[in-house]
ROGUPA-386758 format. One record per residue (C-alpha): residue in three letters; x negated, y negated, z negated. Coordinates in nm, 2 decimals. Layout:
% ROGUPA-386758
+------+--------+--------+--------+
| code |      x |      y |      z |
+------+--------+--------+--------+
|  ala |      X |      Y |      Z |
...
+------+--------+--------+--------+
//
This chain:
% ROGUPA-386758
+------+--------+--------+--------+
| code |      x |      y |      z |
+------+--------+--------+--------+
|  met |  13.85 |  -6.20 | -16.16 |
|  thr |  13.49 |  -6.34 | -16.17 |
|  lys |  13.48 |  -6.68 | -16.34 |
|  his |  13.37 |  -6.95 | -16.10 |
|  val |  13.04 |  -7.12 | -16.21 |
|  asp |  12.97 |  -7.47 | -16.09 |
|  pro |  12.67 |  -7.47 | -15.85 |
|  asn |  12.34 |  -7.62 | -15.96 |
|  pro |  12.21 |  -7.85 | -15.68 |
|  ile |  11.85 |  -7.82 | -15.80 |
|  glu |  11.86 |  -7.44 | -15.77 |
|  tyr |  11.94 |  -7.48 | -15.40 |
|  glu |  11.61 |  -7.65 | -15.34 |
|  gln |  11.43 |  -7.39 | -15.55 |
|  leu |  11.59 |  -7.10 | -15.35 |
|  ile |  11.48 |  -7.25 | -15.02 |
|  tyr |  11.12 |  -7.27 | -15.14 |
|  gln |  11.13 |  -6.92 | -15.28 |
|  lys |  11.25 |  -6.79 | -14.94 |
|  gly |  10.97 |  -6.99 | -14.78 |
|  leu |  10.72 |  -6.77 | -14.97 |
|  arg |  10.85 |  -6.49 | -14.75 |
|  tyr |  10.82 |  -6.71 | -14.44 |
|  glu |  11.19 |  -6.75 | -14.42 |
|  arg |  11.33 |  -7.08 | -14.29 |
|  pro |  11.68 |  -7.21 | -14.37 |
|  pro |  11.95 |  -7.19 | -14.09 |
|  phe |  12.03 |  -7.56 | -14.12 |
|  thr |  11.82 |  -7.87 | -14.14 |
|  phe |  11.80 |  -8.07 | -14.46 |
|  gln |  11.74 |  -8.40 | -14.27 |
|  pro |  12.07 |  -8.59 | -14.29 |
|  gln |  11.99 |  -8.80 | -13.99 |
|  glu |  11.96 |  -8.48 | -13.78 |
|  trp |  12.31 |  -8.34 | -13.87 |
|  glu |  12.48 |  -8.58 | -13.63 |
|  arg |  12.24 |  -8.52 | -13.35 |
|  leu |  12.24 |  -8.14 | -13.38 |
|  ala |  12.62 |  -8.13 | -13.41 |
|  ser |  12.66 |  -8.36 | -13.11 |
|  glu |  12.47 |  -8.11 | -12.90 |
|  arg |  12.72 |  -7.84 | -12.98 |
|  met |  13.05 |  -8.04 | -12.95 |
|  ser |  13.25 |  -8.10 | -12.65 |
|  ala |  13.26 |  -8.46 | -12.51 |
|  glu |  13.61 |  -8.49 | -12.66 |
|  ser |  13.53 |  -8.37 | -13.01 |
|  lys |  13.20 |  -8.57 | -13.02 |
|  gly |  13.38 |  -8.88 | -12.91 |
|  tyr |  13.64 |  -8.84 | -13.18 |
|  val |  13.41 |  -8.79 | -13.48 |
|  val |  13.10 |  -8.98 | -13.38 |
|  gly |  13.27 |  -9.27 | -13.21 |
|  ser |  13.38 |  -9.59 | -13.37 |
|  ala |  13.62 |  -9.88 | -13.30 |
|  gly |  13.52 | -10.15 | -13.06 |
|  thr |  13.14 | -10.20 | -13.02 |
|  gly |  13.07 | -10.01 | -13.35 |
|  glu |  12.98 | -10.33 | -13.53 |
|  thr |  13.17 | -10.24 | -13.85 |
|  ala |  13.02 |  -9.89 | -13.85 |
|  arg |  12.67 | -10.04 | -13.82 |
|  lys |  12.74 | -10.28 | -14.10 |
|  asn |  12.85 |  -9.99 | -14.32 |
|  arg |  12.51 |  -9.82 | -14.28 |
|  glu |  12.30 | -10.14 | -14.29 |
|  ala |  12.46 | -10.25 | -14.62 |
|  phe |  12.30 |  -9.96 | -14.80 |
|  ala |  11.95 | -10.08 | -14.71 |
|  arg |  12.02 | -10.42 | -14.86 |
|  trp |  12.02 | -10.26 | -15.20 |
|  ser |  11.72 | -10.08 | -15.35 |
|  ile |  11.70 |  -9.85 | -15.65 |
|  val |  11.43 |  -9.97 | -15.90 |
|  pro |  11.28 |  -9.66 | -16.07 |
|  arg |  11.19 |  -9.66 | -16.44 |
|  arg |  10.90 |  -9.46 | -16.56 |
|  leu |  10.82 |  -9.25 | -16.87 |
|  val |  11.19 |  -9.20 | -16.93 |
|  lys |  11.22 |  -8.87 | -17.11 |
|  tyr |  11.54 |  -8.68 | -17.17 |
|  asp |  11.65 |  -8.31 | -17.18 |
|  gly |  11.72 |  -8.14 | -16.85 |
|  phe |  11.83 |  -8.30 | -16.52 |
|  pro |  12.09 |  -8.58 | -16.47 |
|  asp |  12.45 |  -8.50 | -16.56 |
|  leu |  12.65 |  -8.56 | -16.24 |
|  ser |  12.99 |  -8.51 | -16.40 |
|  val |  13.26 |  -8.77 | -16.38 |
|  asn |  13.60 |  -8.82 | -16.54 |
|  val |  13.88 |  -8.88 | -16.28 |
|  phe |  14.25 |  -8.90 | -16.37 |
|  gly |  14.17 |  -8.76 | -16.71 |
|  gln |  13.99 |  -8.46 | -16.57 |
|  lys |  13.62 |  -8.39 | -16.59 |
|  leu |  13.48 |  -8.30 | -16.26 |
|  pro |  13.12 |  -8.16 | -16.22 |
|  phe |  13.02 |  -8.38 | -15.93 |
|  pro |  13.10 |  -8.74 | -15.82 |
|  ile |  13.19 |  -8.66 | -15.45 |
|  ala |  13.49 |  -8.54 | -15.27 |
|  cys |  13.55 |  -8.43 | -14.91 |
|  ala |  13.73 |  -8.72 | -14.74 |
|  pro |  14.04 |  -8.65 | -14.54 |
|  val |  13.95 |  -8.57 | -14.18 |
|  gly |  14.20 |  -8.45 | -13.94 |
|  val |  14.20 |  -8.21 | -13.64 |
|  gln |  13.92 |  -8.00 | -13.78 |
|  arg |  13.98 |  -7.71 | -13.54 |
|  ile |  13.84 |  -7.92 | -13.26 |
|  phe |  13.50 |  -7.89 | -13.43 |
|  asn |  13.51 |  -7.53 | -13.53 |
|  pro |  13.79 |  -7.27 | -13.49 |
|  glu |  13.80 |  -7.22 | -13.86 |
|  gly |  13.88 |  -7.59 | -13.92 |
|  glu |  14.03 |  -7.68 | -14.25 |
|  ile |  14.02 |  -7.32 | -14.37 |
|  ala |  13.64 |  -7.33 | -14.37 |
|  thr |  13.60 |  -7.67 | -14.53 |
|  ala |  13.86 |  -7.62 | -14.80 |
|  ala |  13.70 |  -7.29 | -14.90 |
|  ala |  13.35 |  -7.45 | -14.90 |
|  ala |  13.47 |  -7.74 | -15.11 |
|  ala |  13.62 |  -7.50 | -15.37 |
|  glu |  13.30 |  -7.29 | -15.37 |
|  gln |  13.09 |  -7.60 | -15.44 |
|  ser |  13.33 |  -7.74 | -15.70 |
|  val |  13.40 |  -8.05 | -15.48 |
|  pro |  13.76 |  -8.19 | -15.45 |
|  phe |  13.91 |  -8.15 | -15.11 |
|  ile |  14.13 |  -8.42 | -14.96 |
|  met |  14.36 |  -8.28 | -14.70 |
|  ser |  14.47 |  -8.50 | -14.41 |
|  thr |  14.82 |  -8.53 | -14.27 |
|  ala |  14.65 |  -8.49 | -13.93 |
|  ser |  14.52 |  -8.15 | -14.02 |
|  ser |  14.52 |  -7.86 | -13.77 |
|  thr |  14.64 |  -7.62 | -14.05 |
|  ser |  14.95 |  -7.61 | -14.26 |
|  ile |  14.95 |  -7.75 | -14.62 |
|  glu |  15.02 |  -7.40 | -14.75 |
|  asp |  14.73 |  -7.23 | -14.57 |
|  val |  14.48 |  -7.50 | -14.67 |
|  ala |  14.59 |  -7.46 | -15.03 |
|  lys |  14.54 |  -7.08 | -15.01 |
|  ala |  14.19 |  -7.13 | -14.86 |
|  asn |  14.11 |  -7.38 | -15.14 |
|  gly |  14.21 |  -7.13 | -15.41 |
|  asn |  14.15 |  -7.26 | -15.76 |
|  gly |  13.97 |  -7.57 | -15.62 |
|  val |  14.07 |  -7.93 | -15.70 |
|  arg |  14.27 |  -8.06 | -15.40 |
|  trp |  14.43 |  -8.39 | -15.32 |
|  tyr |  14.67 |  -8.48 | -15.04 |
|  gln |  14.63 |  -8.77 | -14.80 |
|  leu |  14.95 |  -8.91 | -14.65 |
|  tyr |  14.99 |  -9.07 | -14.31 |
|  trp |  15.32 |  -9.23 | -14.40 |
|  pro |  15.63 |  -9.20 | -14.19 |
|  pro |  15.86 |  -9.51 | -14.16 |
|  asn |  16.14 |  -9.56 | -14.40 |
|  asp |  16.41 |  -9.42 | -14.17 |
|  his |  16.22 |  -9.09 | -14.21 |
|  asn |  16.20 |  -9.09 | -14.59 |
|  asp |  16.34 |  -8.74 | -14.60 |
|  ile |  16.04 |  -8.61 | -14.40 |
|  thr |  15.81 |  -8.80 | -14.64 |
|  val |  15.98 |  -8.64 | -14.94 |
|  ser |  15.95 |  -8.30 | -14.77 |
|  ile |  15.58 |  -8.34 | -14.72 |
|  leu |  15.52 |  -8.46 | -15.07 |
|  asp |  15.72 |  -8.17 | -15.21 |
|  arg |  15.53 |  -7.92 | -15.01 |
|  ala |  15.20 |  -8.07 | -15.12 |
|  gln |  15.29 |  -8.07 | -15.49 |
|  lys |  15.42 |  -7.71 | -15.48 |
|  ala |  15.09 |  -7.61 | -15.31 |
|  gly |  14.88 |  -7.75 | -15.60 |
|  phe |  14.77 |  -8.09 | -15.46 |
|  ser |  14.74 |  -8.30 | -15.77 |
|  ala |  14.68 |  -8.65 | -15.64 |
|  leu |  14.82 |  -8.85 | -15.35 |
|  phe |  14.59 |  -9.06 | -15.13 |
|  val |  14.78 |  -9.30 | -14.90 |
|  thr |  14.59 |  -9.43 | -14.60 |
|  leu |  14.70 |  -9.78 | -14.53 |
|  asp |  14.49 |  -9.87 | -14.22 |
|  thr |  14.61 |  -9.61 | -13.97 |
|  tyr |  14.98 |  -9.66 | -13.89 |
|  ile |  14.85 |  -9.68 | -13.53 |
|  leu |  14.53 |  -9.55 | -13.38 |
|  gly |  14.26 |  -9.82 | -13.34 |
|  trp |  14.08 |  -9.93 | -13.02 |
|  arg |  13.84 |  -9.63 | -12.98 |
|  pro |  13.64 |  -9.66 | -12.66 |
|  ser |  13.48 |  -9.32 | -12.69 |
|  asp |  13.82 |  -9.15 | -12.71 |
|  met |  13.95 |  -9.36 | -12.42 |
|  asp |  13.65 |  -9.28 | -12.21 |
|  asn |  13.75 |  -8.91 | -12.24 |
|  gly |  14.12 |  -8.98 | -12.21 |
|  tyr |  14.15 |  -8.79 | -12.53 |
|  asn |  14.41 |  -8.83 | -12.81 |
|  pro |  14.43 |  -8.50 | -13.01 |
|  phe |  14.77 |  -8.60 | -13.14 |
|  leu |  14.94 |  -8.59 | -12.79 |
|  arg |  14.84 |  -8.25 | -12.68 |
|  ser |  15.07 |  -7.94 | -12.72 |
|  asp |  14.80 |  -7.73 | -12.88 |
|  lys |  14.93 |  -7.79 | -13.24 |
|  ile |  14.59 |  -7.94 | -13.34 |
|  gly |  14.65 |  -8.24 | -13.55 |
|  val |  15.02 |  -8.19 | -13.58 |
|  ala |  15.03 |  -7.87 | -13.78 |
|  ile |  15.19 |  -8.05 | -14.09 |
|  gly |  15.48 |  -8.17 | -13.88 |
|  leu |  15.54 |  -7.85 | -13.68 |
|  thr |  15.56 |  -7.65 | -14.00 |
|  asp |  15.78 |  -7.89 | -14.19 |
|  pro |  16.14 |  -7.77 | -14.23 |
|  val |  16.29 |  -8.12 | -14.24 |
|  phe |  16.11 |  -8.23 | -13.92 |
|  arg |  16.20 |  -7.90 | -13.75 |
|  ser |  16.57 |  -7.95 | -13.84 |
|  his |  16.57 |  -8.30 | -13.71 |
|  phe |  16.41 |  -8.19 | -13.39 |
|  lys |  16.65 |  -7.91 | -13.33 |
|  glu |  16.95 |  -8.14 | -13.39 |
|  lys |  16.81 |  -8.40 | -13.15 |
|  his |  16.69 |  -8.18 | -12.87 |
|  gly |  16.90 |  -7.87 | -12.91 |
|  cys |  16.60 |  -7.63 | -12.93 |
|  glu |  16.34 |  -7.52 | -13.17 |
|  val |  16.00 |  -7.70 | -13.20 |
|  asp |  15.82 |  -7.40 | -13.04 |
|  asp |  16.05 |  -7.41 | -12.74 |
|  asp |  15.93 |  -7.76 | -12.64 |
|  leu |  15.60 |  -7.82 | -12.79 |
|  glu |  15.52 |  -8.12 | -12.57 |
|  ala |  15.83 |  -8.31 | -12.69 |
|  ala |  15.78 |  -8.19 | -13.05 |
|  val |  15.41 |  -8.31 | -13.06 |
|  ala |  15.50 |  -8.65 | -12.92 |
|  glu |  15.79 |  -8.70 | -13.17 |
|  trp |  15.57 |  -8.60 | -13.47 |
|  thr |  15.30 |  -8.83 | -13.36 |
|  arg |  15.54 |  -9.12 | -13.34 |
|  thr |  15.66 |  -9.02 | -13.69 |
|  val |  15.32 |  -9.05 | -13.86 |
|  phe |  15.18 |  -9.32 | -13.64 |
|  pro |  15.48 |  -9.55 | -13.61 |
|  gly |  15.29 |  -9.86 | -13.50 |
|  met |  15.41 | -10.07 | -13.79 |
|  ser |  15.29 | -10.09 | -14.15 |
|  his |  15.49 | -10.03 | -14.47 |
|  cys |  15.50 | -10.31 | -14.73 |
|  trp |  15.40 | -10.33 | -15.10 |
|  gln |  15.76 | -10.27 | -15.21 |
|  asp |  15.77 |  -9.94 | -15.04 |
|  ile |  15.51 |  -9.79 | -15.28 |
|  lys |  15.79 |  -9.76 | -15.53 |
|  phe |  15.94 |  -9.49 | -15.32 |
|  leu |  15.62 |  -9.28 | -15.33 |
|  gln |  15.60 |  -9.34 | -15.71 |
|  gln |  15.96 |  -9.19 | -15.74 |
|  his |  15.87 |  -8.88 | -15.55 |
|  trp |  15.51 |  -8.80 | -15.65 |
|  lys |  15.44 |  -8.68 | -16.01 |
|  gly |  15.07 |  -8.73 | -16.01 |
|  pro |  14.82 |  -9.02 | -15.95 |
|  ile |  14.86 |  -9.23 | -15.64 |
|  val |  14.55 |  -9.38 | -15.47 |
|  leu |  14.57 |  -9.64 | -15.19 |
|  lys |  14.30 |  -9.59 | -14.92 |
|  gly |  14.17 |  -9.87 | -14.70 |
|  ile |  14.13 | -10.16 | -14.95 |
|  gln |  13.88 | -10.42 | -14.83 |
|  ser |  13.97 | -10.74 | -15.02 |
|  val |  13.99 | -10.85 | -15.38 |
|  glu |  14.34 | -10.98 | -15.32 |
|  asp |  14.47 | -10.64 | -15.21 |
|  ala |  14.29 | -10.47 | -15.50 |
|  lys |  14.47 | -10.70 | -15.75 |
|  lys |  14.80 | -10.62 | -15.58 |
|  cys |  14.73 | -10.25 | -15.63 |
|  val |  14.70 | -10.31 | -16.00 |
|  glu |  15.02 | -10.51 | -16.00 |
|  ile |  15.23 | -10.23 | -15.84 |
|  gly |  15.09 |  -9.97 | -16.08 |
|  val |  14.90 |  -9.72 | -15.87 |
|  gln |  14.62 |  -9.52 | -16.03 |
|  gly |  14.34 |  -9.57 | -15.78 |
|  ile |  14.21 |  -9.73 | -15.46 |
|  val |  13.96 |  -9.63 | -15.20 |
|  val |  13.73 |  -9.91 | -15.09 |
|  ser |  13.71 |  -9.80 | -14.72 |
|  asn |  13.73 |  -9.93 | -14.37 |
|  his |  13.78 |  -9.58 | -14.23 |
|  gly |  13.41 |  -9.55 | -14.15 |
|  gly |  13.45 |  -9.82 | -13.88 |
|  arg |  13.68 |  -9.60 | -13.68 |
|  gln |  13.99 |  -9.81 | -13.70 |
|  ser |  13.90 | -10.17 | -13.63 |
|  asp |  13.58 | -10.36 | -13.54 |
|  gly |  13.43 | -10.68 | -13.67 |
|  gly |  13.52 | -10.62 | -14.03 |
|  asn |  13.31 | -10.64 | -14.34 |
|  ser |  13.11 | -10.35 | -14.47 |
|  ser |  13.28 | -10.15 | -14.75 |
|  leu |  12.97 | -10.15 | -14.97 |
|  gly |  12.94 | -10.52 | -14.93 |
|  val |  13.28 | -10.59 | -15.08 |
|  leu |  13.27 | -10.31 | -15.34 |
|  pro |  13.11 | -10.51 | -15.62 |
|  arg |  13.36 | -10.79 | -15.59 |
|  ile |  13.65 | -10.55 | -15.61 |
|  val |  13.49 | -10.37 | -15.90 |
|  asp |  13.45 | -10.70 | -16.09 |
|  ala |  13.81 | -10.79 | -16.03 |
|  val |  13.99 | -10.46 | -16.11 |
|  gly |  13.73 | -10.20 | -16.20 |
|  asp |  13.86 | -10.16 | -16.56 |
|  lys |  14.23 | -10.12 | -16.45 |
|  leu |  14.22 |  -9.83 | -16.20 |
|  glu |  13.99 |  -9.57 | -16.05 |
|  ile |  13.78 |  -9.69 | -15.77 |
|  phe |  13.67 |  -9.45 | -15.50 |
|  phe |  13.44 |  -9.54 | -15.21 |
|  asp |  13.38 |  -9.43 | -14.86 |
|  ser |  13.24 |  -9.56 | -14.53 |
|  gly |  12.88 |  -9.50 | -14.43 |
|  ile |  12.75 |  -9.25 | -14.68 |
|  arg |  12.48 |  -9.02 | -14.54 |
|  cys |  12.25 |  -8.92 | -14.83 |
|  gly |  12.21 |  -8.89 | -15.20 |
|  ala |  12.06 |  -9.24 | -15.24 |
|  asp |  12.37 |  -9.38 | -15.07 |
|  ile |  12.59 |  -9.21 | -15.33 |
|  ala |  12.37 |  -9.34 | -15.61 |
|  lys |  12.39 |  -9.70 | -15.48 |
|  ala |  12.77 |  -9.70 | -15.44 |
|  met |  12.82 |  -9.56 | -15.79 |
|  ala |  12.57 |  -9.81 | -15.93 |
|  leu |  12.79 | -10.08 | -15.77 |
|  gly |  13.09 |  -9.95 | -15.96 |
|  ala |  13.25 |  -9.66 | -15.76 |
|  lys |  13.38 |  -9.38 | -15.97 |
|  met |  13.35 |  -9.13 | -15.69 |
|  cys |  13.23 |  -9.12 | -15.33 |
|  leu |  13.42 |  -8.96 | -15.04 |
|  ile |  13.20 |  -8.78 | -14.78 |
|  gly |  13.34 |  -8.79 | -14.43 |
|  arg |  13.14 |  -8.73 | -14.11 |
|  pro |  12.85 |  -8.54 | -14.27 |
|  tyr |  13.06 |  -8.25 | -14.39 |
|  ile |  13.22 |  -8.23 | -14.05 |
|  tyr |  12.88 |  -8.20 | -13.89 |
|  gly |  12.82 |  -7.91 | -14.12 |
|  leu |  13.14 |  -7.75 | -14.01 |
|  val |  13.03 |  -7.79 | -13.65 |
|  leu |  12.69 |  -7.63 | -13.72 |
|  gly |  12.80 |  -7.34 | -13.93 |
|  gly |  13.16 |  -7.33 | -14.04 |
|  glu |  13.21 |  -7.27 | -14.41 |
|  glu |  12.84 |  -7.21 | -14.47 |
|  gly |  12.74 |  -7.52 | -14.28 |
|  thr |  12.99 |  -7.73 | -14.48 |
|  ser |  12.86 |  -7.58 | -14.81 |
|  his |  12.50 |  -7.66 | -14.70 |
|  val |  12.58 |  -8.03 | -14.64 |
|  leu |  12.76 |  -8.06 | -14.98 |
|  lys |  12.48 |  -7.89 | -15.17 |
|  ser |  12.22 |  -8.10 | -14.99 |
|  leu |  12.39 |  -8.43 | -15.07 |
|  leu |  12.43 |  -8.33 | -15.44 |
|  gly |  12.07 |  -8.20 | -15.47 |
|  asp |  11.94 |  -8.52 | -15.31 |
|  leu |  12.15 |  -8.73 | -15.55 |
|  glu |  12.04 |  -8.54 | -15.85 |
|  leu |  11.67 |  -8.57 | -15.77 |
|  thr |  11.71 |  -8.94 | -15.67 |
|  leu |  11.85 |  -9.01 | -16.01 |
|  his |  11.60 |  -8.79 | -16.19 |
|  leu |  11.30 |  -8.95 | -16.02 |
|  ala |  11.43 |  -9.30 | -16.10 |
|  gly |  11.47 |  -9.22 | -16.47 |
|  ile |  11.85 |  -9.23 | -16.46 |
|  gln |  12.00 |  -8.98 | -16.70 |
|  ser |  12.35 |  -8.94 | -16.56 |
|  ser |  12.59 |  -9.07 | -16.30 |
|  ser |  12.80 |  -9.24 | -16.58 |
|  pro |  12.82 |  -9.62 | -16.58 |
|  asn |  12.61 |  -9.62 | -16.90 |
|  his |  12.31 |  -9.51 | -16.70 |
|  leu |  12.40 |  -9.57 | -16.33 |
|  asn |  12.50 |  -9.93 | -16.29 |
|  arg |  12.38 | -10.25 | -16.13 |
|  ser |  12.08 | -10.28 | -16.37 |
|  val |  11.91 | -10.01 | -16.16 |
|  leu |  11.95 | -10.20 | -15.84 |
|  ile |  11.79 | -10.50 | -15.68 |
|  lys |  11.87 | -10.68 | -15.35 |
|  glu |  11.58 | -10.61 | -15.12 |
|  asp |  11.60 | -10.97 | -14.98 |
|  asp |  11.54 | -11.10 | -15.33 |
|  leu |  11.19 | -10.94 | -15.33 |
|  phe |  11.07 | -11.17 | -15.05 |
+------+--------+--------+--------+
//
């Protein structure tokens, strides 16, 4: 078996220019702001509304993006060191080559028939952790197979306590399939007010095409419950099975802090709570003994009028940054965004919409392109700013300034 070698982001740029000498142009654009536009041209109204759309008027999503421009990287000159910046990070005691991961995104087959198979494979090839969503359109086992020897983490949409046996079954399947960390999404126990989806009359979790419900329809405990209740197999009444699974993972009511103990009893690895937006909740996460949090507002997709994730990140880092791992998502579109979030204290950034646009534009190859582009952009951003690595020793608030303070 050929040993996997971590990709070198800078080499991707060099390869493109070498091909340019032969008048070859790359199949995908390198302009991050164009990924969404080009992908939108290829998607159906339903799939575009689902991934591009945001909750309410989109205020929270806009705040996420605008927050990045409020911070500026101050470059330092005549900083000499060997080679290019070291992008590696240590997460949960493991050294990873890059400080990004693929955020959990569901129903990926509505964007490309290859869906999670393509993105999981691309993530492994690019040495980027892949976080699988409970709302995936592919089974846990098949995604694990596609991801191969890659680092993979599992994201849970959490059934209510009267379905604890289903939760245990999902966790057992994920652990057996090599998912090493559990990310628990806290802000999606019911779908938010999403005008773009409602304009299309589109909820992918209510259709009997198995997209978005593959985890449930392949789960032995859920299948057993369904047969006992309905007197038939899941495949004999997909419409009823889909509706029942959707009620199971989107029950409409939240769990409570005490319920985390149940997950800690049934998951052997690190547990990360996703959707933290306040210092108070971050401190509570430390109290209950989880290993990490994701400072995230679901990219503005779940509720409107909230604060930007980047805006609250420094306060959360100051409060708990030395007590657990802090991940960040919501609004990242380029390498400079990653650099700013990490300078403000994030250990690692989760990439969401951009890699899905890559999936739309070119399946596995398109996803790989987006990941390589973001990493290449990040590495050169740091290098040209005189920042030697992505570690907090070099990439921290000392390299940033608030743009408003300059005027």
